Residue, then its C-alpha position, 0 to 999 in steps of 0.5 A: m929861624s927862617f921860613t921859606p914861603v910855601a905857595n898855596g895850591t890850586r885845588g884842595a878840600k874846602p877849608p874848615g870854618g864857620r861858627f860851628m867849627k869855631w865852637v868845636n875848636q874851642w871845645m877841643m882846645k879845652r880837652i887838649s889842654r887837659t889831656g893832650k889828645m884830640p877828643g874822640i880820635g885819641f890823636d896826639a894834639l896840642v894847642l898852638t898859640t901864635i901871634g897874628h902876623k897882621s893883627g899882632l893878637e894872640r891866636k890859638t889853634p888845636v893841632g895834631w903833632f908827631p914826635g920829633k928829634d930830641g923831644s921836639w914836636v912836629i906839626v903839619a900845616s895841612a888845613a885838612g887838605s885845603a888849597k891854602n895854607p892855614d893862617w897859623y902858618y903865616n903867623l909862625a913864619v913872621n913870629s917863629d920865636r913867639v910861640q907857645i904850646e899847651m897840652a896835658g896841663r903843660k905850657v911850653a915856650v917853643t921856637a918854630e922851624q920849617l923843615e926843608g929838603a931831606e929833613r922834611q921828606e924824612a919827617w913827612s914819611k914818618i907822618a904819612a906812615a903813622s896817619s892815614q888822615f894826613r895821607g888823605y889830606e895830601a891826596k886832596t891838594d896839589r900844594v906841598m904841606p909845610v912841616i914844622r918842628l917846634t923846639p923848646r925855647p931855652s928859659 
């Protein structure tokens, strides 16, 4: 699958980070792995496992998801409305066929595909209608947030 690089923006929220956020993410990933929900919010979530585009090491990130076509999962590289794309986006761009997701006690090998044009717009419209949180992220930044479809990889 190919990714068309999406440029970083010039304005946006401060990206989440630091030791506390690292601890929160670890805690959330344990819960998501068991329940498939973002703790405290009830938001559908998954643990995204990518391969670092520079390091080659396995990286795990909690990510909210939306239902896609044919049983796929749609995620947004929002970084909470930051001006910069999240690191996992670049990992997917380089290693789109070496991705795994985990949620509710289930692990699935997936392939990542960046949505473009009308297909992206259709997916984004559904996401924005379903989540005021993601509409807020869009308002914080001037970059176009990449929308990614994760499709189960054939065994």
